[in-house]
C-alpha positions in Angstrom: 71.0 105.4 102.5 68.0 105.6 104.9 68.7 104.0 108.3 65.5 101.9 108.2 66.5 100.4 104.9 69.9 99.5 106.2 68.3 97.8 109.3 66.0 95.8 107.0 69.0 94.7 105.0 70.9 93.7 108.2 68.2 91.1 109.0 69.4 89.1 105.9 73.1 89.4 106.5 75.4 86.4 107.3 78.0 86.0 110.0 80.4 88.2 108.0 78.0 91.1 107.9 77.2 90.7 104.1 74.4 89.1 102.2 76.8 86.6 100.6 79.3 84.2 102.0 82.6 85.6 100.8 83.4 89.4 100.6 83.7 90.4 96.9 85.9 93.5 97.3 89.1 91.8 98.7 89.0 89.3 95.8 88.6 92.0 93.2 91.4 94.0 94.9 93.8 91.1 94.2 92.7 91.0 90.6 93.3 94.7 90.2 96.8 94.4 91.8 97.8 91.4 89.8 96.8 92.9 86.5 98.5 96.2 87.2 101.7 94.7 88.5 101.9 92.2 85.6 101.3 95.1 83.1 104.1 97.2 84.5 106.4 94.2 84.9 106.0 93.0 81.3 106.5 96.5 80.0 109.8 96.6 81.9 110.8 93.3 80.4 109.9 94.7 77.0 112.1 97.7 77.5 115.0 95.6 78.7 114.5 93.0 76.0 117.6 93.9 73.9 119.8 93.1 76.9 117.9 89.9 77.7 117.6 88.6 74.2 120.8 86.3 74.5 119.2 84.7 77.5 116.0 83.9 75.6 118.0 82.5 72.7 120.1 80.3 75.1 116.9 79.0 76.7 115.4 78.4 73.2 112.4 80.6 74.0 110.8 82.2 70.9 110.2 85.6 72.6 109.6 88.8 70.7 109.8 92.3 72.2 106.3 93.2 70.9 104.8 90.3 72.7 105.9 91.7 76.1 104.4 95.0 75.3 101.1 93.3 74.2 100.9 91.7 77.6 101.7 95.0 79.3 98.9 96.8 77.4 96.2 94.2 77.9 96.9 93.8 81.6 96.8 97.6 82.1 93.5 97.8 80.3 92.1 94.9 82.3 93.2 96.5 85.5 91.5 99.8 84.7 88.2 98.0 83.8 88.2 95.7 86.9 89.0 98.5 89.2 85.6 100.1 88.6 84.0 96.9 90.0 86.5 96.8 92.8 85.7 100.3 94.0 81.9 99.8 93.6 82.0 96.5 95.7 84.2 98.3 98.2 81.7 101.1 98.8 78.8 98.7 98.9 80.5 96.5 101.5 81.7 99.6 103.4 78.1 100.8 103.8 77.4 97.5 105.6 80.5 97.6 107.8 80.3 97.6 111.6 83.9 98.0 112.6 85.2 97.6 116.2 85.3 101.2 117.5 87.4 100.3 120.5 90.5 99.5 118.5 93.3 101.7 117.1 95.2 100.4 114.1 99.0 99.9 114.0 99.1 103.2 112.2 97.3 104.9 115.0 94.0 105.4 113.2 90.5 104.7 114.4 88.0 102.7 112.3 86.2 105.6 110.7 89.5 107.4 109.8 90.8 104.1 108.2 87.6 103.6 106.3 87.6 107.2 105.1 91.2 107.1 103.9 90.6 103.7 102.2 87.5 104.9 100.5 88.8 108.2 99.2 92.1 106.5 98.3 90.3 103.9 96.3 88.5 106.5 94.1 91.8 108.4 93.6 93.6 105.2 92.6 90.8 104.4 90.2 91.3 107.7 88.5 95.1 107.2 88.4 94.7 103.7 86.9 92.4 105.0 84.2 94.9 107.8 83.6 97.8 105.3 83.3 95.8 103.2 80.9 95.1 106.3 78.7 98.8 107.2 78.9 99.7 103.6 77.9 97.2 103.6 75.0 98.6 106.9 73.6 102.1 105.4 73.6 100.9 102.2 72.0 98.7 103.6 69.3 100.0 107.1 68.7 103.2 108.5 70.2 105.5 105.4 69.9 103.6 103.1 67.5 106.5 103.0 65.0 109.2 102.5 67.7 110.6 99.2 69.1 110.3 100.5 72.6 106.6 101.1 73.1 106.7 102.8 76.5 108.5 105.7 78.1 110.7 105.5 81.1 108.6 108.1 82.9 105.6 105.8 82.5 107.4 102.9 84.0 108.7 105.0 86.9 105.2 106.3 87.5 104.0 102.7 87.6 106.6 101.7 90.2 105.5 104.7 92.4 101.9 103.7 92.0 102.7 100.1 93.1 104.1 101.6 96.4 100.9 103.6 96.9 98.9 100.5 96.2 100.9 98.7 98.9 100.1 101.5 101.4 96.4 101.6 100.4 96.1 97.8 100.6 97.6 97.9 104.1 94.7 100.1 105.1 92.2 97.6 103.7 94.0 94.7 105.5 93.8 96.7 108.8 90.0 97.1 108.3 89.6 93.3 108.2 92.3 92.1 110.6 92.3 94.8 113.2 88.7 96.2 113.0 87.0 93.0 112.1 85.2 94.4 109.0 83.4 91.6 107.2 85.6 89.1 109.1 83.3 86.1 109.8 85.4 84.8 112.8 85.7 88.2 114.3 81.9 88.8 114.0 81.0 85.5 115.7 83.4 86.2 118.6 82.1 89.7 119.1 78.5 88.5 119.2 79.5 85.9 121.8 79.0 82.9 119.5 81.1 79.7 119.4 83.6 79.8 116.6 84.4 76.1 117.1 81.0 75.2 115.7 81.8 77.1 112.5 85.2 75.4 112.2 83.6 71.9 112.7 81.1 72.4 109.9 
């Protein structure tokens, strides 16, 4: 984007460096994470259902194995869809970021390195989540549609590995806000020499 246009936009930014009060990207990130984790977790419960069935009967819960797989599928689909918006909001907010350049993160990275890894990682994770959703759909509607166990163990293990990658990737995002002050309202006020107590008293 042309520098002049960015500077014109900056005149309308709030204390957090954005044209709106609350950053959108972190909120969508938690939606992405929640949907993905619930999707994999419910598929695990569906696979282990035969071993847990006596527990459900004892608790008088009318659970069916197919219901767990339904939750797994729809949450994975939702995760793939919402992640497009998560990544888009992330890149928009990254364009407006003014990180503290004098800081090194706990991982020994500078601000631009952290933003680069977080941005590229976000696009790769979007592609992976779409791939996982396609894989899940093929199992549900084609490969295993006539079987009680709707998902493969390899799919579940891949989901667990991706959860770990999401944890690492999310840590980079948390470092951008907490350590580099990206779109952190309190940090921006302090760096500009303002009085944060006035903000807290409002």
